[in-house]
N, C-alpha and C positions, 0 to 999 in steps of 0.2 A: 176540481180533481177527485176523484171517487175517494172514501174513506182507507181502502185499501193502499192506494196510492200513497196517502198520509202518509200511513202507518210503513210504509214498507220506505216512506225516505228519513222517516224516526230509525227506522232498524239500519240504512246503510248508512246513517251518521254516526251512530253509536258504533260500530262497527271497525269503521273508519278510525274512529278518536278509540277503541279499547283493544283493540289484535295489538296496536302494536305495544302495546305495556301488557298483555297477558304473560303471564310466568309461565305455564305450562300448554305450549303448542305442541301438536302432531310435528315434524322434522317437515311436512310435504308445506303441512300450511304456514309452518315459521317462515321456509327460506320464500313462500309465497309473499309472505310481509314483507320479509325485508328485501324483496326483489323490486317491489313499491316504493321502495324511499327513492326521495329525489324524482319519481318517475316525471312528475308534472315539467322540471327542468330539465330533465334529457329530453323531453320532445316538443319544449320550447325551442330547444339551443339545437336541434335538429333542424327543426321547421324555418329560423332563422340564415343557418348557414345551408340548408340541405333542400328547400322546397322550392321548386322551381315554378315557371307560370307553365303549369301545364297540366292537363287534368291528374287528380288520384284516388286512388280506390282504395276505400279502409276495409281491410279482411280482415274478421275475427276470428278465431279457429280457437275453442277450449284448452284443447290438450293434445296429445302427439295423435292419436288417431285421426281426430278432425283435421289435425294438422297434415299429414301425409294427403287425406282427401283432399284439402285446398291445393295443396301443391300441382296437378294438373289444371288446375283452375288458374291457378300463377302463370304457369307455363305457357298456358294459350292467351292470354291478357297478354303477356310479356310477347309472342307472337303477331296476335292480330292488332294492337297498339304498340308499339315498341317508347313513342312518348309519353304513355302515362307512366306515375310515381304510382307505387303501391307502398301504403303502411300496413304494416302487420300487425298484428296483438294476440296474445296468450294468455289465459287466468291461470295455468298450472305451470310450478316449477319444471315439473317432466315435460315441458313442452320447451324449454329456454335452448338446448343443446340443436333439436330442431328449425328452432325456427334463427337462429347464428347460420344456420343453413340455406335458407331458401333464399332463392334469386328478387329480392324485395329492396327496398330503400330505406328501409327503418322496420324493427322489429325489438320490440319490450312488452311489457305485462300490460291487459287492458287496466287503465284506471277504476278505482273503485267506484261504483254507478251510485255517482253523490252526482246532484245535480251540477252544484258548481266546479268539481272538479272535470267534468264530460265538460260541461261547457268553456271552461279553457281549453283542454285540449281542443274541441272543435274549432276554439276561434286559433290555437295556433297553426293547426293543419290543413284548414279549409280542403275537407275532403270534398268530392262530389259527388261519392257513391259510399254508404257503410254493406258491407257485405258479412253476413252472418254464416260461420259453416252447420252444417246438420241439424240442430233444434237450438243451440246457447243464443237468446234472443233478451237481451236485458231491457230491460222497462224504462229507466232514465236516459239511455242512451238512444231508444226510439223517440224520447218525448227529446230529447236535443234535441236533434237531428230533424225533426219535424218540424223546429220553433225556425231552426236555421235552412231550411229547406233543401235538405241532402236526403238522395233518393237509398231507399234500404230495399236488401234482397238475402234472400235466405238459400244457400246451395247445397244441394245433396241433404233434401231436408227428410228426415224419416221421421216418423211416430208410432210405436210400437201403439197395440190394441191394450195396452195396459199400463200405457203412461199415468203417472201420477199428475201429469199434465193436464190431464181431460178433466179432471175431478177438482172439486171447490177442497182448498181454497186457492190452490195453484192456480186452476182454469181461471178464478175470478180474478187476480194479481195478474197475471200475464194475457188475459185477452187483448187486452188494451195494446200490447206492444207487437203482437201478431196481428190485429186487425191494422196497425200503421207502417204492415211490411209491402213496396211497389210492387214486389217480382217475389214469386217462390219457384224455385226448381225442386221438384219430388223426386224423388229415386224412383217411385212407384204409382201407379194409380190408388192402388189402399192406400199410401200416404198422404196421397193430393186428398181423396174424401177425409180422413180423419186431420187434416193441418186446417181441412173447415170446419172444423167443430171447434177448434181455438180460436177462431175468429177471422182467419183468412178468408177473405173474398175468392171465392173458385173461380172468377175471371182473370185472378192475378195468378193461378200457376199454372206451370207445364211440368211435364215429364219429361225431365233431362234425364234421367240416371244417376248411379252412380258413381263418383270419379274415382273410385276405392278401386274399381276396374283398371284403370287407365295406371294409377299409381304403383300397384302388385304386378302389370304385365311389363310395366317399363323398367320396374327394378328384376324381373324376372332376366328381359332381353342384357341387363348392365353387370349380370354377376359374372367373377373372373374366375373359371376354372381353374386356372391357373398357379393362384395363390390358395394358401393357407385359410382356413382349415381346410377348404374342399381340396388342394390337391397332398392333402396327408392322408385322407380315407379313397381317396381315388386307389384305382384298380380292384377291386375290389370283384370276383368274378361270378358270383352270386347274386342272388335278389338281395335290396339294399330297404330296408323299412325303417323313415325316418318319423319316430313319434314327438310330435313336437307341444309345444308349451300342458305338459301335461304335470296334473298334477297325483297326487296318493292315492283319490281315490280309482284316475285312471291308471295310475301303476299297478293296483291290486290285481288287475284285470288283465292287464296287457301283459305283466311281467306270469302270471297265469296260461296265458294263451302259449307264451311263446314257449314255455318250459313244455306243454304238450305238444304242439308242434315240431320239434326240435329233432325229433325223432326219424318225423316226413322230409324233413328241408336242413339236411344239416349246413348248406349253403347259405342259410337264412344270415343275415347279421343287419342289427338293430343297433339306430344312433338313438337314444333316447335325449332328449332336451327338454330338462322341466325348465316348468314355468319363471319359479324362484329357487334355483340352484343356491339354496343355503345351505348352510353346516350341516344343520339337521335336516333338511330334506336329503341331501347326499347320502350321509350316513342310513336313514330307513331304506331307501332307496337298493343301495349296498344291499344290504341285510337281507331284503328283501330275493335278489338274484342273487348271494350265495347262497340261501335257503331251498331256491328250485337249481342250485348247482348250473347257474348259468354264468360261462366266463364272461370278466366285465372291466373296463379298463377306463380311466378319466382321459379325457380328451386333454387335460391338460400337462399330461404324461407321455403322450404321442406327441405334444407339440415342444416335449424338453426330450426328446429322443431317449423318454427312457423307456419305451414300452413300446410295442405295436399293436396296431387296432386287434382285439378278438369279436369274440360272438356279441358282445353287445358293449358300444362305444356309449358310455355316461358323458354326455356335454357339461362343465362347468363352469361356465361364464354364459354371461347376456351378449345380446346383440349378434347373434350369429346364425337366428334358426333360420332367415330369409336367405340365406347360402348354402346352409344346408338340406334345405330342401330340394336342392337340384340332383343330389346324390339318390335321390328316393324315387324306387320303382313300385314304390305303391306308400300314402301316408297314413299315419293316427295325427289327430290333431284333439285335443286337450281341452277337458270342460266340460264333456258331454254328461260324465259322470256324477260331478257334484255341482251344488249351488252355485256357481261364481258363472257360469253362461259358458256353450262353445267359443271358442279364440276361430280364428280366422279361418278358414277352409280355401282363400282364395291366390295365395300363397303356393301351395301346394299344387294347387289345378291351375295354374298358369305355368306351372312347370311342367304340365303333361302329367301328372300323380295322380292317381285314382287314391279316393278320401276313405277312409274310417274314420268314424268319430260314434262317442255314446249317444245313450239314448232321448238327453237332455240337449235340445238341439231347437228349441222354437222361438228364442231369441236370433238365430242367423238364418232370414230368410233365405240367403245364399246356399243354406244348407240343406235344405230342403229341394231345393231348385236343381242343384246338382244331384242329389236324387233322382229326381224325375226326368233327369235326362242321362243317366246312366252314369255319371263319373263319381259317385258317392255309393257308400251302402253305413248304415246305422247300424249296433249292436246293441243289444241290453246288458249283457253279462260276458264273461269270459270265455264259454263256450260258443256262443254265437260270433263271437272277436274270431278263436280260434277257426271256426268254419266257414266264414265269409274269408277271411286272410289267405285260410288254406286253399280256396276255390281260385283266389288269383296269383296264389304263388302254384298252383299245377297248372293252370291254364295261361301260357304267355301271353297268346290270343286275346284270351278274354281280357287280361290286364292292359293290353294293349290299347286296345275299342276304350277300356273306363277311361283310362287316361286319354285317352283323343278327345273322349266326351266331357273332361274335366277340364282339358285346354280350350275347347272348342267353344267352352259357356263362357268362359273370360272374356272370350276373342270377341266373341258377340255383342258384348256386352259395353265392349271400348268406345268411347268420343264424348261421355259425359261431361269432361273437362273443357273441351271442347264448345261444346252445347250450353254450358252452366257460364261460360267467359262470354258468348254470346250475349245472353239471358242480362247481364251487368251490363252490359256494354251497350245494348237496347237503353237502359236508363240514362245514361250521358249521353247520349246521341254524339253532336257531331262537334261537342265541346275539346 
């Protein structure tokens, strides 16, 4: 055993012992620690009552985003091998709600990566394969899996060029875990090449694509336009811009652009969906809109019949952005003017909306690919946003062509869920 692995074992065991006693933890961490209380007992109880004489695939996706990527893979496994049992784990407390909705036999937190705890879980569940999502590969889980002859896979795998995992000490610590993987489904050839730098043998990697495309496409097709909030905002006769996952850095440019463009496009309606609609954020945004004399109303006021839609609708709730993109003739996706990184451009693209976003989009490969295909434009400031938005507002044909290019881009990348499922099934063969 490497010295780094010995240190890792000490660290994980210390963390398991000390975290439950720590007096001041962030809420998210505290919920995660509390969620693991009696976890092994829950796993053993399910194994006694729910484990059948059938192959079992253990799928781990750390948080909501990876869970959404895993969903098409899970659904494809269900279709291809209905007799399979699927055991699903997650790391972050934010994934609890999603996990409860997945078509799996069991869903709960991932045990602490302590050899004794992981061994206990393996002995109870007896998986045939363990599948990690995106990049979240844990050293001790892979060690125990190898000891027990459990096949290991990584699906929708992606590794950024500037990832800390490619540098010391992370590379030294995690390298053995990646070397143990039996099969990897990479999002792209570039990701496949970088994964070899982590130790994954090149012959074990296939380019299977990104299952997020399947997920957003399915969600786009499932939107019910007859229900709120879409039904409350339907019927607008002009063009609708939906600005999703915005931050104050985005809104400074967006509001100024809207104020300048309103004289030429009186029928433009904008729906702004802040990424974090806190009271402080909403107060700042409303003040900015008032300063530029843009009439606005909160979605909650429309829902309570206290107001009618106005020039700008500010969405003061979470969980509805994917549906609201249905209203978009043009979409703006936030995050590109700040340091947090651009949010997903796939949701509006799947619904046929051409997309605008700020200059910082290097973290999102699909943003660059959308630009190449004519379905998106990047803007560097409010003036560029005004000009490029105005171009699409002035030319309905150009706007429609860009929207079709965006939708075609998503459609052209479908099928990764099934390809990744097939890769997993190859590992367990005829079991």
